[in-house]
C-alpha positions in Angstrom: 115.9 54.4 107.2 115.9 57.4 104.8 118.4 59.0 107.2 121.1 56.6 105.8 121.5 59.0 102.9 123.1 61.4 105.3 126.2 59.2 105.1 127.1 59.8 101.4 125.8 63.3 101.6 128.1 64.2 104.5 131.0 62.5 102.9 130.6 64.4 99.6 130.0 67.7 101.5 133.1 67.2 103.5 135.2 66.4 100.4 133.8 69.6 98.8 134.8 71.7 101.8 138.2 70.0 101.9 138.6 71.2 98.3 137.5 74.7 99.2 139.9 74.9 102.1 142.7 73.5 99.9 142.0 76.0 97.2 142.0 78.9 99.7 145.3 77.8 101.2 147.0 77.3 97.9 145.8 80.7 96.6 147.5 82.5 99.5 150.6 84.6 99.3 153.8 82.5 99.3 156.1 85.0 101.0 159.6 86.0 100.2 162.0 84.2 97.9 164.0 83.1 100.9 160.9 81.5 102.5 160.0 79.8 99.2 163.5 78.3 99.0 163.2 76.7 102.4 159.7 75.5 101.8 160.6 74.0 98.5 163.3 71.9 100.2 160.8 70.7 102.8 158.2 69.9 100.1 160.7 68.0 97.9 162.0 66.0 100.9 158.5 65.2 102.2 157.1 64.1 98.9 160.2 62.0 98.0 160.0 60.2 101.3 156.3 59.6 101.1 156.6 58.2 97.6 159.3 55.8 98.6 157.5 54.8 101.8 154.2 54.1 100.1 155.9 52.1 97.4 157.4 49.9 100.1 154.1 49.7 102.0 152.2 49.0 98.7 154.4 45.9 98.0 153.9 44.7 101.5 150.2 45.3 101.4 149.7 43.4 98.1 151.7 40.4 99.4 149.7 40.5 102.7 146.4 40.8 100.8 147.1 37.8 98.6 148.4 35.7 101.5 145.3 36.5 103.6 143.0 35.6 100.7 144.8 32.3 100.2 144.9 31.4 103.9 141.2 32.1 104.4 140.2 30.5 101.1 142.2 27.3 101.5 142.2 26.7 105.3 138.5 27.6 105.8 137.5 25.8 102.6 135.5 28.9 101.4 137.2 30.5 98.3 134.6 33.3 98.2 135.4 34.4 101.8 139.1 34.4 100.8 138.8 36.6 97.8 136.2 39.0 99.3 138.4 39.6 102.3 141.5 40.1 100.1 139.7 42.7 98.0 138.3 44.5 101.0 141.9 44.5 102.5 143.4 46.1 99.5 140.6 48.7 99.2 141.0 49.7 102.8 144.8 49.9 102.4 144.4 52.1 99.3 141.9 54.5 100.9 144.2 54.8 104.0 147.2 55.6 101.8 145.3 58.2 99.7 144.0 60.0 102.8 147.4 60.3 104.3 149.1 61.3 101.0 146.6 64.1 100.1 146.5 65.5 103.7 150.3 65.7 103.8 150.5 67.4 100.4 148.3 70.2 101.5 150.1 70.5 104.9 153.5 71.0 103.3 152.0 73.7 101.1 150.2 75.4 104.1 153.4 75.8 106.1 154.8 78.4 103.6 151.5 80.3 103.4 151.3 80.3 107.2 154.8 81.8 107.5 153.9 84.4 104.9 150.5 85.2 106.7 152.4 85.7 110.0 154.1 88.7 108.5 150.7 90.3 108.3 148.5 89.1 111.2 147.9 86.4 113.8 144.3 85.9 112.5 145.4 85.2 108.9 148.1 82.9 110.1 145.8 80.8 112.2 143.2 80.7 109.4 145.7 79.3 106.9 147.2 76.8 109.3 143.9 75.4 110.6 142.3 75.2 107.1 145.4 73.3 105.9 144.9 70.9 108.8 141.1 70.7 108.1 141.8 69.3 104.6 143.4 66.3 106.2 140.8 65.9 108.9 137.8 66.1 106.6 139.3 63.9 103.9 140.3 61.2 106.4 136.8 60.9 107.9 135.0 61.3 104.6 137.0 58.6 102.9 136.5 56.3 105.9 132.7 56.8 105.8 132.4 56.5 102.1 134.8 53.5 102.0 133.0 51.5 104.6 129.6 52.3 103.0 130.9 51.5 99.5 132.4 48.1 100.4 129.3 47.3 102.5 127.0 48.1 99.5 129.3 46.2 97.0 129.1 43.1 99.2 125.3 43.1 99.3 124.9 44.9 102.6 121.5 46.4 101.8 120.1 43.0 100.8 121.7 41.1 103.7 122.7 43.5 106.4 123.2 40.7 108.9 125.9 39.0 106.8 127.8 41.9 105.1 129.5 43.4 108.3 131.4 40.1 108.8 132.6 40.1 105.1 134.0 43.7 105.1 136.3 43.3 108.1 139.2 43.1 105.7 138.7 46.8 104.9 139.6 47.7 108.5 142.5 45.3 108.5 143.9 46.8 105.3 143.6 50.3 106.8 145.3 49.2 110.0 148.1 47.5 108.0 148.9 50.7 106.1 148.5 52.9 109.2 151.0 50.8 111.2 153.8 51.1 108.6 153.0 54.8 107.9 153.1 55.7 111.5 156.2 53.6 112.2 158.1 54.9 109.2 157.0 58.5 109.7 157.7 58.4 113.4 161.2 56.9 113.0 162.0 59.5 110.3 160.8 62.6 112.3 162.4 61.6 115.6 165.7 60.5 114.1 166.0 63.9 112.4 164.8 65.8 115.5 167.1 64.0 117.9 170.1 64.4 115.6 169.4 68.1 115.0 168.9 68.8 118.7 171.9 67.0 120.1 174.4 68.3 117.6 172.9 71.7 117.1 171.5 72.8 120.5 173.7 70.8 122.9 177.0 70.5 121.1 177.2 73.5 118.8 175.1 75.8 121.0 173.0 77.1 118.0 169.3 77.8 118.1 166.6 75.5 116.9 165.9 75.6 113.2 169.3 77.4 112.6 170.1 77.2 108.9 173.7 76.2 109.8 172.4 72.8 111.1 172.5 70.2 108.3 169.7 68.2 109.9 167.2 71.0 110.1 165.4 70.4 106.8 165.1 66.7 107.6 163.6 67.7 111.0 161.0 69.9 109.3 160.3 67.2 106.7 159.8 64.7 109.5 157.1 66.9 111.2 154.9 66.3 108.1 155.6 62.6 107.4 155.1 61.6 111.0 152.4 63.9 112.4 150.4 64.5 109.2 150.6 61.4 107.0 151.1 59.0 109.9 148.4 60.4 112.2 146.0 60.7 109.3 146.4 57.0 108.5 146.1 56.2 112.2 142.8 57.9 112.6 141.5 56.6 109.3 141.9 53.0 110.4 140.5 53.9 113.8 137.2 55.2 112.3 137.0 52.4 109.8 137.7 49.5 112.2 135.5 50.9 115.0 132.6 51.5 112.6 132.8 47.9 111.4 133.0 46.6 114.9 129.9 48.5 116.0 128.1 47.3 112.9 128.9 43.7 113.8 127.5 44.2 117.3 124.3 45.6 115.7 123.8 42.4 113.8 122.6 40.5 117.0 120.0 43.2 117.7 118.9 43.2 114.0 118.3 39.5 114.3 115.9 40.1 117.2 114.2 43.2 115.9 114.5 43.0 112.1 115.5 46.7 112.2 118.6 47.5 110.1 119.0 50.8 111.9 121.1 49.1 114.5 123.6 48.2 111.8 123.6 51.6 110.0 123.6 53.8 113.2 127.4 54.0 113.6 127.8 55.4 110.1 125.0 57.9 110.4 126.0 59.4 113.8 129.6 59.8 112.5 128.2 61.7 109.6 126.7 64.3 111.9 130.1 64.8 113.5 131.7 65.4 110.1 129.3 68.2 109.3 129.7 69.7 112.8 133.5 69.8 112.3 133.1 72.0 109.2 131.2 74.5 111.3 133.8 74.2 114.1 136.6 75.1 111.6 134.7 78.3 110.6 134.0 79.2 114.2 137.7 79.5 115.0 137.9 82.7 112.9 134.7 84.3 114.2 135.7 87.7 115.6 139.0 89.0 116.8 141.8 86.6 117.7 144.3 87.4 120.4 145.0 84.0 121.9 145.3 81.1 119.4 144.4 78.5 122.0 141.1 80.3 122.9 140.2 80.5 119.2 140.8 76.8 118.7 138.8 76.1 121.9 135.9 78.2 120.4 135.8 76.0 117.4 136.1 72.9 119.5 133.2 73.8 121.8 131.0 74.9 118.9 131.7 71.5 117.2 131.1 69.6 120.4 127.8 71.3 121.0 126.6 70.5 117.5 127.8 66.9 117.9 125.8 66.5 121.1 122.6 67.8 119.4 123.3 65.4 116.5 123.8 62.4 118.8 120.4 63.1 120.4 118.6 63.6 117.1 120.1 60.6 115.3 119.8 58.2 118.2 116.2 59.0 118.9 115.3 58.9 115.2 117.0 55.6 114.5 117.0 53.7 117.8 114.3 55.5 119.8 116.0 55.2 123.2 117.0 57.9 125.6 119.3 55.4 127.3 121.3 55.0 124.2 121.3 58.8 123.7 122.9 58.9 127.2 125.5 56.3 126.2 126.5 58.3 123.1 126.8 61.5 125.2 129.1 59.5 127.7 131.4 58.9 124.8 131.4 62.5 123.8 132.1 63.6 127.4 135.0 61.1 127.5 136.5 62.8 124.5 136.3 66.2 126.3 137.7 64.7 129.5 140.8 63.3 127.7 141.4 66.6 126.0 141.7 68.4 129.3 143.4 65.5 131.1 146.1 65.5 128.5 146.4 69.3 128.6 146.9 69.2 132.4 149.8 66.7 132.2 151.5 68.2 129.1 150.8 72.0 129.2 153.2 74.4 131.0 150.5 76.0 133.0 150.1 73.1 135.4 152.0 71.3 138.1 153.5 68.3 136.2 155.4 70.2 133.5 156.6 72.9 136.0 157.8 70.1 138.4 159.9 68.7 135.6 161.3 72.1 134.8 162.3 72.6 138.4 163.9 69.2 138.5 166.1 70.3 135.5 168.0 72.6 137.9 170.0 69.6 139.2 170.7 68.1 135.8 169.4 65.7 133.1 169.1 62.7 135.4 166.5 64.3 137.7 164.7 65.8 134.7 164.3 62.3 133.2 163.3 60.8 136.6 160.6 63.5 137.0 159.3 63.1 133.5 159.1 59.4 133.6 157.3 59.6 136.9 154.7 61.9 135.4 154.1 59.5 132.6 153.5 56.6 135.0 151.2 58.8 137.1 149.0 59.5 134.1 148.0 55.8 133.8 145.8 56.2 136.9 143.4 58.9 135.8 143.4 57.4 132.3 142.3 54.0 133.5 139.7 55.6 135.9 138.1 57.7 133.1 138.0 54.8 130.7 136.5 52.5 133.3 133.8 55.0 134.2 133.0 55.6 130.6 132.7 51.8 129.9 130.7 51.2 133.0 128.3 54.1 132.4 127.8 53.3 128.7 127.2 49.6 129.4 124.7 50.4 132.2 122.8 52.8 129.9 122.7 50.3 127.1 121.6 47.5 129.5 118.7 49.7 130.7 117.6 50.4 127.1 115.7 47.0 127.1 117.1 45.8 123.8 118.9 42.4 123.4 122.6 42.8 124.0 121.9 46.4 124.9 124.9 46.7 127.3 127.4 45.9 124.6 125.6 48.2 122.1 125.8 51.0 124.7 129.6 50.8 124.6 129.3 50.9 120.8 127.2 54.1 121.0 129.7 55.6 123.4 132.6 54.9 121.0 130.6 56.4 118.1 129.8 59.4 120.2 133.5 59.9 120.9 134.4 59.6 117.2 132.0 62.3 116.1 134.7 64.8 117.0 137.5 63.1 115.1 137.6 65.4 112.0 138.1 68.5 114.1 140.6 66.8 116.4 142.7 65.7 113.4 142.5 69.2 112.0 144.0 70.5 115.3 146.6 67.8 115.2 147.8 68.7 111.6 147.7 72.4 112.7 150.7 71.5 114.9 153.3 70.4 112.2 152.1 73.2 109.9 152.8 75.9 112.5 156.1 74.1 113.5 157.2 74.2 109.9 156.1 77.8 109.5 158.3 78.8 112.5 161.3 76.9 111.0 160.7 78.7 107.6 160.5 82.1 109.3 163.7 81.4 111.3 165.7 80.1 108.3 164.5 82.8 106.0 165.5 85.6 108.5 161.9 86.9 108.9 161.4 89.9 111.2 161.1 89.4 115.0 157.4 90.2 114.9 156.7 87.4 112.4 158.7 85.0 114.5 156.8 86.1 117.6 153.5 85.0 115.9 154.9 81.7 114.6 156.3 80.9 118.0 152.9 81.5 119.6 151.2 79.2 117.0 154.0 76.6 117.5 153.4 76.5 121.2 149.7 76.0 120.7 150.5 73.4 118.1 152.5 71.4 120.6 149.6 71.3 122.9 147.1 70.3 120.2 149.4 67.4 119.1 149.5 66.2 122.6 145.7 66.4 123.0 145.3 64.3 119.8 147.5 61.6 121.3 145.3 61.5 124.4 142.2 61.4 122.3 143.6 58.5 120.2 144.3 56.5 123.4 140.8 57.1 124.7 139.2 56.1 121.4 141.4 53.0 121.3 140.4 52.1 124.8 136.6 52.4 124.2 137.0 50.6 120.9 139.0 47.8 122.6 135.9 46.5 124.4 133.8 47.1 121.3 136.1 45.2 119.0 136.8 42.4 121.5 133.0 41.9 121.7 132.8 42.0 117.9 135.5 39.2 117.8 133.5 37.0 120.0 130.4 37.6 117.8 132.5 36.6 114.8 133.6 33.4 116.6 129.9 32.6 117.4 129.0 33.2 113.7 131.7 30.8 112.5 130.8 28.2 115.1 127.2 28.4 114.2 125.1 25.8 116.0 128.1 24.6 118.0 128.4 28.1 119.7 127.3 28.6 123.3 125.0 31.5 124.0 127.9 33.2 125.8 131.6 32.5 125.0 133.8 33.0 128.0 137.6 33.4 128.1 139.0 31.2 130.9 142.4 32.4 132.1 142.8 29.2 134.2 143.4 27.3 131.0 147.1 27.2 130.4 146.9 28.0 126.7 144.6 30.9 127.4 146.9 32.3 130.1 149.9 32.0 127.7 147.9 33.8 125.0 147.3 36.7 127.3 151.0 36.7 128.4 152.2 36.8 124.8 149.8 39.6 124.0 151.4 41.9 126.7 154.9 40.7 125.6 154.3 41.8 122.0 153.4 45.3 123.2 156.7 45.8 125.1 158.9 44.1 122.5 157.3 46.1 119.7 157.9 49.3 121.7 161.6 48.3 122.2 162.1 47.8 118.4 160.5 51.2 117.6 162.6 53.2 120.2 165.8 51.4 119.2 165.1 52.1 115.5 165.0 55.9 116.3 168.3 55.6 118.2 170.1 53.9 115.4 168.7 56.2 112.7 169.5 59.3 114.9 173.1 58.0 115.3 173.5 58.2 111.5 172.3 61.8 111.4 174.5 62.9 114.4 177.6 61.5 112.7 176.7 63.2 109.4 176.1 66.7 111.0 179.4 66.4 112.9 181.2 65.4 109.7 179.9 68.4 107.9 180.8 70.8 110.7 184.3 69.4 110.8 184.8 69.2 107.0 183.6 72.8 106.3 184.3 75.4 109.0 182.4 77.9 106.8 179.1 76.4 107.8 179.4 77.6 111.4 180.6 81.0 110.2 177.6 81.3 107.9 179.6 81.6 104.7 178.5 78.3 103.2 175.4 76.2 103.3 175.3 72.7 104.7 174.3 69.7 102.6 170.6 69.4 103.7 169.8 66.8 101.0 172.3 64.3 102.3 170.7 64.3 105.8 167.2 64.0 104.3 168.4 61.0 102.2 170.1 59.3 105.2 167.0 59.7 107.4 164.7 58.4 104.7 166.7 55.2 104.1 167.1 54.6 107.8 163.4 55.0 108.5 162.3 52.7 105.6 164.8 50.1 106.7 163.9 50.2 110.4 160.1 50.1 110.0 159.9 46.7 108.4 160.9 44.4 111.3 158.5 45.8 114.0 155.7 46.1 111.4 156.0 42.5 110.1 156.3 41.2 113.7 153.1 43.0 114.7 151.2 41.4 111.9 152.7 37.9 111.9 153.0 37.2 115.6 149.2 37.4 116.4 148.4 35.1 113.5 151.0 32.6 114.6 149.7 32.6 118.2 146.1 32.2 117.0 146.9 29.3 114.7 148.9 27.6 117.4 146.8 28.2 120.5 143.3 28.7 118.9 140.5 31.2 119.3 140.1 31.4 123.1 143.8 32.0 123.6 143.6 34.6 120.9 140.8 36.3 122.8 143.1 36.5 125.8 145.9 37.8 123.6 143.7 40.5 122.4 142.3 41.5 125.8 145.6 41.6 127.7 147.6 43.0 124.9 145.2 45.8 124.5 145.2 46.7 128.2 149.0 46.7 128.3 149.2 48.7 125.0 146.8 51.4 126.3 148.7 51.9 129.6 152.2 51.9 127.9 151.1 54.3 125.2 149.8 56.6 128.0 153.1 56.6 129.7 155.1 57.2 126.5 152.8 59.9 125.1 152.4 61.9 128.3 156.0 61.6 129.6 157.3 62.7 126.1 154.9 65.6 125.9 155.7 66.8 129.4 159.4 66.7 128.8 158.9 68.7 125.6 156.9 71.4 127.3 159.2 71.5 130.3 162.0 72.6 127.9 159.7 75.2 126.3 158.7 76.4 129.8 162.4 77.1 130.5 162.9 78.7 127.1 160.0 81.1 127.8 161.9 82.5 130.9 159.4 81.2 133.4 162.0 79.2 135.5 164.0 81.2 138.1 166.8 80.4 140.5 166.7 81.0 144.3 167.8 84.6 143.7 165.0 85.3 141.3 167.2 85.3 138.2 165.7 83.8 135.0 167.2 80.5 133.9 166.4 80.4 130.2 168.1 79.4 127.0 171.7 78.2 127.3 171.4 77.7 131.1 172.3 74.4 132.7 168.6 73.6 133.4 167.9 74.2 129.7 170.6 71.8 128.6 169.2 69.2 131.0 165.7 69.8 129.6 166.9 69.4 126.0 168.3 66.0 127.0 165.0 65.0 128.6 163.1 66.3 125.5 165.4 64.2 123.3 164.7 61.0 125.4 161.0 61.8 125.1 161.0 62.3 121.3 160.8 58.6 120.3 158.4 58.0 123.2 155.7 60.5 122.1 156.1 60.6 118.4 157.2 57.1 117.4 156.5 54.3 119.9 153.4 55.8 121.6 151.4 56.7 118.4 152.5 53.3 116.8 151.0 51.5 119.8 147.6 53.2 119.1 147.7 51.5 115.7 149.0 48.2 117.1 146.1 48.0 119.6 143.5 48.3 116.8 145.5 46.2 114.4 145.3 43.3 116.9 141.5 43.7 116.8 141.2 43.8 113.0 143.6 40.8 112.6 141.5 38.7 115.0 138.3 39.7 113.3 139.6 38.8 109.8 141.4 35.6 110.8 138.8 34.2 113.3 137.8 31.4 111.0 141.4 30.1 111.0 141.6 30.1 114.8 138.7 27.7 115.3 
């Protein structure tokens, strides 16, 4: 058990390297005065929105934390359970907010330095942008590990490791609560600004992307940060926290049979190895000469993955002494790799799906949208097959290990194996908005063509890495779904005590259980509707404002006067904060209502069916949106030709059709899809926390 000290050690080391990377990024050259002027506007807008957003979320979190404590304390008759859960909830919420805030702060500083670095070399530009992203990745995972370990220790986990995992579930719920609102608010903001800027700028006015004459362009660049940096950081923070706690709960049953606490601490330790491996992976990107940014990132990814595999073998044998569980952990790691390349196949321009959508654009926006939506639906089949194989293999490996409940613990080992890579994956995700912003800054500041060529290359890679992260998030949610569902049943057995059967089944032939499952799927679709509709309403406000400015001041289009960027930023921020409340509150309140009304078995069906529906719908939304986006970029790159061999690029009819398809896909892939990742895990953490009230 001395190996448990690897958890605080790795957390502290990761925070130290995050500080080193942050200092390196902040110490870089800030470019020309024109670049600094654009970057300052992005920074002010991003931080202003984030401050307003987290004040709103903070109020909601405090109210929710108090209500949860009162409900559990009064209805369960155990005041200590109530206040402990309430405190854990607030600590988890605070850690999630801090990780998102700090990561985004560095990201909006890294965009300017990346634009400046691109004036000198590709290698320096990729170094600055990836290290800026690594600050977020390392901080999120380190705070998650240290937060779970800290609350576990504070609640007497080292004295009673069999009880503490059940008392800290509020930590995961608090992280999920903040993540949901952060992802919703940031996603609505970024896509409302993006849709508004594209439709009025590209389609109506015929001006390029990131053109300084477009009043919505600063709001669009701000949105890249608040949605993809802060939102995704909070998302993966709650993923790692909730799934760690779920795996620890499953370890309690084996601890009871073996009296070995290693089964409870294993999830934290194996994730620590992945955190250290990710640091090496970040450095590996810049080893040697860089000609292709994607190959450089792949070098870091494979270096990190190889170290994670070695770490899984060493930690599993040291703590659990089973090659079968080593195999289960490696199944999870292999699933991570499979989803990275599966998502790349469906969303990168080098493969059939995106090229098929680009060709469909020749006949207009309708056929573009039909082809893109069909691709999204198609992706559900390989997604479900890979997830099913991973669960079956990991369960089989665990069952052959010979330990009690080994099958379930095998799925936990696979989930932890997959999450070893999360810090590097999040660094690649944040790399995307940093390079996107760098390209916008270079365009608006009138940087030389050679600089723009480098930022365009990085931006194209960034679009791919953002898509890969969404696929990874779905896969982790899917593996965790079975893990957290099993943890919920263990929680129910713990509450029932002597009244519990050895195995608790969920019988869908009971009418209340069937209704519970039906309502779980309904929540997923209704929540998605609210999220997409929110983007449409907020984008409408932006479109009207940009049109108004073009009409009121003809000097904007002539380049003689500057548009009012600040007004668009303010309109988008107000709309996003207003629109995030209803779907967020519904996602939290509805499961609690169903559980109180239909009780614990129906709530189990709600969780199971809702999770399945959420995974499949998120797959459709993420991959269709990503393929539409890259079909547009495929056309812009000059790869699409007509029957006579003539290039059909920017300002052609297929390009106009692809812009419409990309606009439809924006709220799919950057608002509703990522928010569903959080919703899936929020359902699990709610059921874990509120289980005593459902019995």
